[in-house]
C-alpha positions as CSV (number, residue, x, y, z in Angstrom):
1,M,-24.4,-56.6,-5.2
2,A,-21.3,-55.9,-3.1
3,K,-18.6,-53.9,-4.9
4,V,-15.5,-55.8,-5.8
5,Y,-12.1,-54.1,-5.3
6,G,-8.9,-55.1,-7.1
7,K,-5.6,-56.3,-5.5
8,D,-3.9,-53.0,-6.1
9,I,-6.5,-51.1,-4.0
10,R,-6.2,-53.7,-1.2
11,Q,-2.4,-53.5,-1.2
12,E,-2.6,-49.7,-1.1
13,A,-4.8,-49.9,2.0
14,R,-2.4,-52.3,3.6
15,N,0.6,-50.0,2.8
16,L,-1.2,-47.1,4.4
17,R,-2.0,-49.2,7.5
18,N,1.6,-50.2,7.7
19,R,2.5,-46.5,7.8
20,G,0.4,-46.1,10.9
21,L,-2.8,-44.5,9.4
22,S,-6.1,-45.1,11.2
23,L,-9.0,-46.9,9.5
24,G,-10.8,-43.6,9.2
25,E,-7.8,-41.9,7.5
26,I,-7.5,-44.8,5.1
27,S,-11.2,-44.7,4.4
28,L,-11.1,-41.0,3.6
29,T,-8.0,-41.4,1.4
30,L,-9.3,-44.3,-0.7
31,E,-13.1,-43.5,-0.4
32,I,-13.8,-47.1,0.8
33,P,-16.0,-48.0,3.8
34,K,-14.1,-48.6,7.1
35,N,-15.7,-52.0,7.5
36,T,-14.2,-53.2,4.2
37,I,-10.8,-51.8,5.0
38,S,-10.9,-53.4,8.5
39,G,-11.1,-56.9,6.9
40,W,-8.1,-56.2,4.7
41,V,-5.7,-55.0,7.4
42,K,-6.9,-56.9,10.5
43,D,-3.7,-58.9,10.5
44,I,-1.4,-55.8,10.6
45,C,-0.2,-54.9,14.1
46,L,0.7,-51.2,14.7
47,N,3.7,-50.3,16.8
48,K,3.5,-48.3,20.0
49,K,4.3,-45.0,18.4
50,Q,1.7,-45.5,15.7
51,K,-1.0,-46.4,18.3
52,Q,-0.1,-43.3,20.4
53,R,-0.5,-41.1,17.3
54,I,-4.0,-42.5,16.6
55,I,-5.0,-42.1,20.2
56,Q,-3.8,-38.5,20.2
57,K,-5.7,-37.8,16.9
58,I,-8.9,-39.2,18.4
59,I,-8.5,-36.9,21.4
60,V,-7.9,-33.8,19.2
61,S,-10.8,-34.7,16.9
62,G,-13.1,-35.2,19.9
63,A,-12.1,-31.8,21.3
64,I,-12.9,-30.2,17.9
65,G,-16.0,-32.2,17.2
66,R,-17.7,-32.1,20.6
67,P,-18.4,-28.4,20.6
68,L,-19.7,-28.7,17.1
69,A,-22.0,-31.6,18.1
70,I,-23.3,-29.6,21.0
71,R,-24.1,-26.6,18.9
72,V,-25.9,-28.7,16.3
73,N,-27.9,-30.4,19.0
74,R,-28.8,-27.1,20.6
75,E,-30.0,-25.9,17.2
76,K,-32.1,-29.0,16.8
77,I,-33.7,-28.4,20.2
78,E,-34.4,-24.8,19.4
79,K,-36.0,-25.7,16.1
80,W,-38.1,-28.4,17.9
81,K,-39.2,-25.9,20.6
82,E,-40.2,-23.3,17.9
83,N,-42.3,-25.9,16.1
84,I,-44.2,-26.7,19.3
85,K,-44.7,-23.0,20.0
86,N,-46.1,-22.5,16.5
87,K,-48.4,-25.5,17.0
88,V,-50.1,-24.0,20.0
89,M,-50.2,-20.4,18.9
90,H,-53.9,-20.6,18.0
91,F,-54.7,-20.8,21.7
92,T,-53.9,-17.1,21.9
93,R,-57.3,-16.6,20.3
94,L,-59.1,-18.2,23.3
95,P,-61.5,-15.4,24.5
96,L,-60.4,-15.3,28.1
97,D,-62.3,-12.0,28.5
98,N,-65.5,-14.0,28.3
99,P,-66.6,-14.8,31.9
100,E,-67.6,-18.4,31.1
101,I,-64.2,-19.2,29.5
102,G,-62.4,-17.4,32.4
103,K,-64.3,-19.5,34.9
104,I,-63.4,-22.7,33.1
105,V,-59.7,-21.8,33.2
106,C,-59.9,-20.7,36.9
107,G,-61.6,-23.9,37.8
108,L,-59.1,-26.1,36.1
109,L,-56.2,-24.2,37.7
110,Y,-57.8,-24.4,41.1
111,L,-58.4,-28.1,40.8
112,C,-54.7,-28.5,40.1
113,E,-53.2,-26.0,42.6
114,G,-55.9,-25.1,45.1
115,A,-56.9,-26.5,48.6
116,K,-60.0,-28.6,48.3
117,Y,-63.2,-28.5,50.2
118,P,-64.0,-29.9,52.8
119,A,-60.4,-30.2,54.0
120,S,-60.2,-26.5,53.6
121,R,-63.1,-24.0,54.0
122,Y,-61.7,-21.1,52.0
123,L,-60.0,-20.4,48.7
124,H,-56.3,-21.2,49.0
125,F,-54.2,-21.2,45.8
126,G,-50.4,-21.6,45.9
127,N,-47.6,-21.6,43.4
128,S,-43.9,-20.5,43.2
129,D,-44.3,-19.2,39.6
130,P,-45.0,-15.5,39.6
131,K,-46.6,-15.7,36.2
132,M,-49.1,-18.3,37.5
133,I,-50.0,-16.3,40.6
134,Y,-50.4,-13.1,38.5
135,F,-52.5,-14.8,35.9
136,F,-54.8,-16.5,38.4
137,I,-55.5,-13.5,40.7
138,N,-56.2,-11.1,37.8
139,L,-58.4,-13.6,35.9
140,L,-60.2,-14.3,39.2
141,R,-60.8,-10.5,39.6
142,K,-62.0,-10.3,36.0
143,V,-64.6,-13.0,36.1
144,Y,-65.8,-12.8,39.7
145,C,-66.8,-9.8,41.9
146,I,-64.3,-10.6,44.6
147,K,-64.0,-8.2,47.6
148,A,-60.6,-6.8,48.4
149,D,-61.2,-7.0,52.2
150,K,-61.4,-10.9,51.9
151,L,-58.1,-11.2,50.1
152,R,-54.9,-12.3,51.9
153,F,-51.7,-13.9,51.0
154,S,-48.9,-15.8,52.8
155,I,-45.4,-16.9,51.7
156,G,-43.6,-20.1,52.0
157,Y,-39.8,-19.3,51.9
158,R,-36.4,-20.6,52.7
159,F,-34.4,-19.8,55.8
160,D,-31.8,-17.6,54.1
161,Q,-34.4,-15.4,52.2
162,N,-35.5,-11.9,53.3
163,Y,-39.1,-12.0,54.4
164,E,-39.7,-8.3,54.0
165,E,-38.4,-8.2,50.5
166,L,-40.5,-11.2,49.5
167,K,-43.6,-9.7,51.1
168,N,-43.2,-6.5,49.1
169,Y,-42.5,-8.4,45.9
170,W,-45.7,-10.5,46.2
171,S,-47.7,-7.6,47.3
172,N,-46.8,-5.6,44.3
173,L,-47.4,-8.6,42.0
174,T,-50.8,-9.5,43.3
175,G,-52.1,-6.0,44.2
176,I,-52.8,-7.2,47.7
177,P,-51.5,-4.7,50.4
178,A,-48.4,-5.9,52.3
179,S,-50.4,-5.4,55.5
180,K,-52.7,-8.3,54.4
181,C,-49.8,-10.7,54.3
182,L,-50.3,-13.4,57.0
183,N,-47.3,-13.8,59.3
184,T,-45.3,-16.8,58.2
185,K,-42.0,-18.4,59.3
186,P,-39.2,-19.8,57.1
187,D,-38.9,-23.5,56.4
188,M,-36.6,-24.6,59.2
189,R,-35.5,-27.6,57.2
190,T,-33.6,-25.2,54.9
191,K,-31.5,-23.7,57.7
192,G,-27.8,-23.9,56.7
193,K,-28.8,-24.8,53.1
194,P,-28.2,-21.8,50.8
195,T,-30.7,-21.0,48.1
196,F,-28.9,-21.4,44.7
197,K,-31.7,-20.3,42.5
198,K,-31.4,-16.5,42.7
199,D,-34.8,-15.7,41.2
200,Y,-36.7,-18.0,43.6
201,R,-39.3,-15.9,45.4
202,G,-40.7,-18.7,47.6
203,I,-44.3,-19.9,47.3
204,C,-47.1,-17.4,47.3
205,R,-50.4,-18.6,48.7
206,L,-53.4,-16.6,47.6
207,I,-56.2,-16.7,50.2
208,Y,-59.8,-15.6,49.8
209,Y,-62.3,-16.1,52.6
210,D,-65.2,-17.4,50.7
211,T,-66.2,-21.1,50.9
212,S,-68.8,-20.7,48.1
213,L,-66.3,-19.4,45.6
214,Q,-63.8,-22.1,46.6
215,L,-66.3,-24.9,46.1
216,E,-67.6,-23.4,42.8
217,L,-64.0,-23.3,41.3
218,Q,-63.4,-26.8,42.6
219,L,-66.7,-28.2,41.1
220,I,-66.1,-26.4,37.8
221,G,-62.8,-28.3,37.5
222,E,-64.2,-31.6,38.7
223,T,-67.2,-31.3,36.4
224,I,-65.0,-30.7,33.3
225,I,-62.7,-33.6,34.3
226,K,-65.6,-35.9,34.9
227,N,-67.3,-35.0,31.6
228,G,-64.0,-35.5,29.8
229,A,-63.5,-38.9,31.4
230,G,-66.9,-40.2,30.2
231,G,-68.7,-40.2,26.9
232,D,-66.6,-40.2,23.7
233,R,-63.1,-41.0,24.9
234,T,-61.7,-40.7,21.4
235,L,-62.0,-36.9,21.3
236,G,-58.9,-35.0,20.3
237,P,-58.1,-31.8,22.4
238,L,-59.6,-29.4,19.8
239,H,-62.7,-31.5,19.3
240,A,-63.1,-31.8,23.1
241,M,-62.9,-28.1,23.5
242,Q,-65.6,-27.7,20.9
243,V,-67.8,-30.1,22.8
244,L,-67.2,-28.5,26.2
245,I,-67.5,-24.9,25.1
246,P,-70.6,-23.5,23.3
247,A,-70.0,-22.4,19.7
248,E,-70.6,-18.7,20.6
249,L,-67.8,-18.9,23.2
250,Q,-65.2,-20.7,21.1
251,P,-62.2,-18.8,19.9
252,Q,-62.7,-16.8,16.7
253,K,-60.1,-15.8,14.1
254,N,-58.8,-12.2,14.3
255,L,-60.3,-11.8,17.7
256,S,-58.8,-8.8,19.5
257,I,-58.1,-9.7,23.1
258,D,-56.7,-7.6,25.9
259,H,-53.9,-9.8,27.3
260,S,-52.5,-7.1,29.7
261,Y,-53.3,-9.1,32.7
262,F,-51.0,-11.9,31.6
263,R,-47.9,-9.7,31.6
264,I,-45.5,-9.3,34.5
């Protein structure tokens, strides 16, 4: 049932409006909803000076409230991100030191970012994220007996970037000698267009001259995707992992894992 207000309260609201107060100010003073007050004072016209005062007050209030709103929103976003991080923390127990698990991860990554057979006849994996390149090359070394003399890398970079600096950077990151970097030219489309992202290191393309390994990684990824697309399509991500990975290979609690090859 709607609350009923007396004539005295209504008249007080009208008196405050005649003095030039905004609906919000009247609402705070009388502790009555603005919608209710609006109906009581809608016939009262404010003069130019009163209107200007209210407009100025809105501007000042916005200047004060906007930074506060931004801060509150940022805090909400950080809390949301932290909740998601906690939700996926159990994946740190995934035993990547196990060769079979390592091959699954390499295969899925290669299916996403690698050159496919038969269009390409050698392993070719490219990405601009140093962490991704570092992770892939070191996991590849860990689960496959790759030969150093078959490894190469090339760089896709912008016109205003220093090729020698990039070559040394990616060489140090990947552990592939700078002398094994294939000669590349800058993207001529970027000439005259400055690189604003200062930490951008171009695109590193890992190359390994072995068609068999390339096709194996590709087929690992394709097999997992094909298997996941058929059968029970109602599987959740954790249940699907349990189906795809044998019990003895599934992550165990309190498993000690060397994650040194993840770090940059």
